[in-house]
N, C-alpha and C positions, 0 to 999 in steps of 0.2 A: 063119519060123515067125510065125503070126499070133496075137495075144492079143486077147481082147476088152478093152474100156476099164477094166473093173473090175480084171481080172487084170493088166494093163499098169500100172495105177496102184499096184497092190499091189507088183509087182516094182520099179517105181521107187522107191517108198517104202522098201522093203527095201535097194535099192542105196545110197540116201542114208543110212540108218541105219548101214549097215556101213562106209560111207566116214567117218562122223563118229565111230564108236565109238573108234578109238585115241586121238583127242584127249579125248573125254569121259571115257573109262576111265582115261587117264593123268592127267587133272586130278583126278579122284576119288582115285586112288591116292596122288597128290602131296599132296592135301588131307588124307587120313587120315594119311599119315606125318608131316606138319607139325603136326597136332593131337597125334599120339602123342608127338612130340618135345617140344612145348610142355608137355604134361602131365608128361613124365619130368622136365624141367628145372625146372618151376615148381610142380607139385602131385604130387610123387613118391609120395605114399601112395596115390594112385588107380591107378597102374600099375606101380609098382616094389615087388615083394614084399620085396626085400632091405632097403629103407628102411623098410617097415612093421616087419619083424622087429627091425631095429636100433632103432627107435623104442620098440618093445615091451621090448627087453632093457634099453635105457637109462631107461625109465620116462618118456620125454618125451612119450608119447602120452597125451592127455587122456582121461579116462574117458567124457566126453560123446562124444568121437570114436569110442570103441569102441562106445558104444550106437548111434550113427548108422550105423556101419559094419555092425552086427549087423542092424539093421532094414532097411537098403538091400540087403543081399546077396540076400534072396529076391526082391526087385523087380528087381534087376539080372539075375538068373538066368531070371526069367520073360521079361524083355525080350529077353535073348538068344535064348531057345528061341522066342519069337515072330518074331524077325529070322530065325532059321534056317528056320521054317515058311514065312515070306513068301519067302525066297530059294528054296525048293524049289517054291512056287507059281509063282513068276515063271519058273523053269527050265521048269516045264511049259507055260506060255504061250509061251515062246520056242520050244520044240520043236514045239508045235502049229502056231505060224506057219511055222516051217521046214518041217514035213511038208506043209503046204498049198502052200508055193512048190514043193516037189519035185513034188507031185501035179500042179500046174499045168504044170510044165515036162515032166513025163513025158506028160501028156495032149496037149500041143502036139507033142512029138516022135512020137507015134503018128499024129497026124493028117497 
């Protein structure tokens, strides 16, 4: 099967990216888990709802902290929604590239 140089470069790049993904993806997951663990241990009010409820019940949560949480919650929600939109957009880009690769391979198979 013959590929023109542009298509061959595209296929080679895809092969490299696919070969590297387990390491990159695993590193990203390990980093996220490490960050979540660090937050859970050192700043539990940010990730542990039970710690927040306990602080509210015991009265140890400062009023300024409540104000900051109330102000930052909408910003955090918008950031999460933006991240989800970005992830869906990236998924569209990934599937467009994969469709191009399949079209290249199908075209070469017909020739």
